[in-house]
N, C-alpha and C positions, 0 to 999 in steps of 0.2 A: 278378172282384169289382167291383161297381159303385162309383161315386164315394161314395155315402152310406155304404155298408158299409165301404169303405176308410177313410173319415174316422173312423168309429166305432172301427174296429180300431186306427187310429193313436192316438186319444185313450186307448184302453184300454192300449195298449203304453206310452205315455209316463207314464201313471199308475203302471203296474207298475214302470217304470224309476225313477221318483221314489221309490217305496216301497223298492226295493232299495237305492238310494243312501243313503236315510235310515237303513236298517238297518246299512249299512256304516259310516256315520258314527258310529252308536251303538257299534258294536263297536270301532271305532278309539278312541273315547273310553274304553271299558272297558279296552282294552289299555294306554292311557296311565295310567289309574288303577292298573293292575297294576304298571306300571313304577315308579310312585311308591311303591307298597307294597314293591317289591323294594329300592328305595333306602332306605326307612325301616328295613326288616329288616336291611340291611347296616350302617346307621348304629348301630342298636341293638346288633348283634353287636360292632361295633367298640368301642362304649362299654363293653359288659360284659366284653370281653376286654382292655381297656386300663386298667381302673380300678386304682387303687393303694391301698396301705394302709401304715400304720406297724407295724413289729414291734419288740419290745423283748427284748434278750438280757441275761440276768442270771446270776450265779453262784448255784447252789443248794446248795453244799457238796460236791457230787459231780462237778460239772462245770458246764456251761452249759445253759441252756434258753431257747428262744425262744418268745415268745407274741405274739399280736396286741396292739398297744397300744390297747386300749379303756379306757374310764374304769374299768370293773370290774377289769381286769388291772392298771391303774395302782395301784389301792388294794391289790390282793392280792399283786402281785409286784414292783413297782418298788423297794420298800424292803426287799427280801429278797436283795440282791446278795451278801451275805456272812453267814456265821453270826456270831451275837453282835452284830448291828447294833442298838445301843441309843441312841446319841446322836442327838438330833434334828438336830444339825448335819451328820449324814451322810445324813439322809433328804431325799427330794424331796417337795415339796408343789406342788399346782396353785394358782397365784396369779393375781390379776386383772392386767390390762395395766399398771396403775399400780404393781404389786408390793406393794400395801399390804394386800390382803385375800386370805385363803385361800378358795379356791372349793370348795364342797361341794354335794351335791345335796339333803341333808336334815339335820335337826337331829341325828339319830342319828350321822351321820358326824362332825359337829362335836364332839359330846360325847365320842366315842371318841378323837378326836385330842387333846382337852384332857386326857382321862383318862390317855393314854399319856405326855403331856408337859405338865405344868401351866403351863410358861412360855408355851404357846400361848394361854393365857387373856388374855395381854396383847395379842394380835393380833386384828384384826377378821376376821370371817368373812363370806362372801357366799354365801347359799343360793340356788341357781339353778334348783331343781326337777330334774325327771328328764330334761331335754333332752339332757344329756351322756351319758346311757345309750345314746343312739343313736350308733353307731360313726362315721357320716358327720359328724354334728354335732360330735363330739369332735375328729375330724381337722380339720374346717374351723376350729374354734375355735383349734387350735394353729397351723395354717397362717396364719391371718389375724392372729395376734398378739393375739387377744382374751384368751387365757390363756397363761401361761408355766409352766415348771417352775422351782422355785427351792429353794435350801437355806437353812436357818435359821442366822443368825449372831448371836452374842452377844458384845458387847464387854466390856472389863474392868469397866465400870460396870453391867453387867447389861442394857444396852439390847438389844432384839431387833429384828433387821431381816432382810430376805430378799435373797439374791443370786441373780438369775436365771441359768439355765444354758442353754446351746445345746441345742436339741432333737436335734441330730445326735449329740451325745456327752454322756452323763450318767454321770460318775464311772466306776464299775466295770462299768456296763452300757452298751449302745449301742442307739440307735434307728436303724432302717434304713427307707428308703422303697422299697418293693418292689411288684411287680405282685401283685394279688390274683387268684390263679388258682382259688380255691375254687369259683367258679361257671362256670368256662370250659367244662367238659364239658356242663353243662346249656345254656349259651348256644349251643354248637355244635349240640347236638341240636335245640333249638328253631329255630335258624336254618336247618338242613338241612330240617326238616319244613316250615317256612314257605315256603322257596324251592321245594321240590318241589311243594307245593300250588299255588303261584302259577304255576309253569312249566307244570303240567298244564292249568290253566285257560286260560293264555295260548295253549297249543298248540291247545286246543279252539276258542278264538275265532279263531285264525289259520286253521284249517280252515274254519270257517264263513265267514270273510271271503273265502277263496279260492272257496268255493261261490257266494257272492253275486256275486263278480267274474265267474265263468263265466256265471251267469244274466244278469248285466247285459250281457255281450258278446253273448249269444244274443238278448236283447231288442233290443239296438242293431242287430244284423244284420237282425232282422225289421222294425224301424222303418225302416231304409234301404230294405228291399224294398217295404214298404207305401208309403213316400214316393214311390218310383219309380212304383208303380202309380197313385197319386193324380196325380202329375205327368203321366203318360201319358194318364190319363182327361181331365184338364183340357185337355191339348194336343189330344186328339181332339175334345173338345167345341168348342173354338175353330175347328178346321178345318171342323166340320159347319156352324157358323153363318156361316162366311166363304164 
């Protein structure tokens, strides 16, 4: 192979090698992105399987029943701890952080409470809209102290006030902070499917990276060979002119 041909071949090989190395860098970057996706999937799975909720246990006349402590269940079940519960002083109400206002989501709820106990007309109400219908919002409001549960007190002079109660223990019922396992199976299934997809793609990229490494080594071997030919040609040329 002449000097010109060797030089052309050398340039061709180095160009191929650069292209192979670029492809390898791209694949390495893709695998790094996949690793990040695996971390995200693991974090999402951890969040979904470690989320918590409040439950409320109350007496229903035949025994006890436990329900999720949502705003709807607070209205439906919290004040049904025992049969014949009629006195407003035995009932629990959701009140503002100052303890001065009864919290409701709409006018209809307020009217019903006043209809059940006319003394509540002496109290202020705070209509907060439908946000508390969201379970997470309701839980956050209780945890942050935005709202409390309270019982209604009436003194001998007929004055009405609220006495706030601990969220952990409400009279004949009890609130518990437990893991919410309702979506754990779904979270596990989605996590397994995501990880299997990512691992399959990563394996494919790994195989392609191995192929490129083999090709790069072969090119490097040929580059070394051509370089030796060029070096020999140059050496021979100098000997000729000397």
